[in-house]
C-alpha positions, 0 to 999 in steps of 0.5 A: 121477733117471735110470737112469744115475745109479743105475747110477753110484752102484752102481759107486761103492758097489762100489769103496767096499765092496771097499776096506773090509777094507784099510788107509787107502791103499786106502780113500783110493784108493777114496774118490778114485775114487768122488769122481771118478766122482761129480763130473764137473766141479769146478764142480758141487761147491758146488751138490751141497753146497748141495743136500745141506744143505737139511736144517737138521740136515745143515747143522749136522752139517757146520758142527760137523765143520768147527768141530772140525777148525778148532779142532783145527788152530788149537790146533796152530798156537797151541801153541809146543811142538807137535811138527811134523806135517802139518796139511794131511794131518790135515785131508784125513784127515777130509775124506771125512766133510765132502765124501763125502755131497756127492759121492755123495748127488747120485745116485739110490739103487740100483734093487732089482736093483742093491741085491740085487747090492750086498748079495751083493757086500758079503756075499762081501767079509765072507766073504773078510774073515772068512777072513783073520781066521780064518787069523790066529787059527789061524796068527798072521800080519800084513802089515808093509809088503811083508813077511809076519810069522809069529808066534803074537802075531798070533793076535789078529786084525787083518786088514789093519789096523794093530791088532786094536782097529781091526778090532774097532771097524770090525766094531762099526760093521757089526754093527747093519746085518748083525743088523737085516738078518738079523732082518728076513729070518731065512731069507735065506742071504746075510744069515746069512753076512754076520752070521756073518762079522761075528761072526767079526771081533768074536770074533777081534779080542778087544776086550772092550768091543766084545764086551760092547756087541755082546752087549747090543745083539744081545739088545736087537734080538732083544727089540725086533724079534721075538716069540713062539717065534722070539724065545725061541729066539734069546734062549736061543741067544744067552745059551747061546752067550755062557755056553759061550764064557765057560765054556770055555778060549779066547782070549776067555774068557781075556781076560775072566778076566785082566781081574779077575785080580790078575796081569793081564799087560795091566796095567802101572800101579797103577790098576784099569785102565791106561785110567784112567792114560791118562785121568788123564795127559790130564786133566793135559794138559787143565788146562794148555790147557783152552780151545784144547787142545794140538793134533793128533798129539801124540807120546810125547815130548810126553805123557811129562812128563804121565805123570811128573807123575802118578807114572808115569815108568816106565810103558811105555804112555804112550799116547793117551787111549783115549777119543775125547771126552777125546782131542778135548778134549786136542787141540782144547780145549773148543771142539773138544769142543763141536763134536764133540758137536754133530756127533754130536747133529746127525747123530742129529737128521738121521737121526731127522728126515729118514730115513723108512724105519724099518729104515734109520733104526734101523740108522743110529741104532744105528751112531751109538750104538755109535760113541759108546759104543765110543769111550768106551774107544778113540780110534775117531774118530781111526782113519782106517779107523773114520772111513771105515766110519762115513762109508760106512755112514751115507752108504749108509743115508741114501741108502737111507732118505731120502725122494726129495724129499731126494735130488738129481736127476741133471744 
């Protein structure tokens, strides 16, 4: 592996990291630039893919993901009632997960000096991101197209994304990396800043499920990685800060309190939680087309009869499933769901078998774990921004954690 290859990968990583806080347009542009910097000639791509999938687990992961896309698109074509949509665009939205590793894993991982610079750049981007989120929490604003909307409603921060939940799930995927990095070097100021910045994203995006998951994982990592007085101090500090947050009047404690209130302003159905209404309606959809599914990009009008079927004709939130497994089953049928689960299991097996660096293996497995658990209450996999962060994060962890014999030599 040459120094030039390592330097080129560092340049690609800079582009990808810079684009992460922004929406799909800039993220896709960053991926396009990165692929262009990596694959100098199109004829190299088959060799890159072939070399990448030398591992049986990697090969299975790519095949399962392709199968998921194939059955989801096939369901769209075979459903005569399917609303017209751009199926090629849908496929291209998932293409980075298929092709990204093949483009980038060809090059050597960054040299130690380059890795330190990338870590500092990543931290500066997180600090910028946290500053944007703090300003939204204080003022309430968002960018819509070319206009700036000022409204207290937008104090639930979303950054430059379209919805606060998207920001929350992106921050959730970043959390294992920044916490484990900090626990490995607690006195490193850069890692302290990176961790603090991600916590700001998590707190002010105000997703209850994500915050509970982060709190539990944070305690688990402290217990597993530390010992003695420092472990007791951090456990006490984490529990005390959580208790203080819930005991004081703030947006986060308010969202948890209304969750169990009889007059929950976020609840519009007779179900204990509106997500149960989403799941019930989608269960009715699955009954109609269990094997092949209904197809992708199902709109409000398509879902409306199923909400009416369960007595929710006037329900104002005829949303998607808010569960990435139910959503995958609804859109692509049982075959697509099988491939989706197979993809996740193959990724886990790839990480577990082929990654040699214990810290990076733990980071990658935890990133995958929170993606799966968090996706039980949200269509995280179907958000382009979440998929991009998942792809970039696991890809970079693989590059740093795979032994050298699993990486390709530069041409």
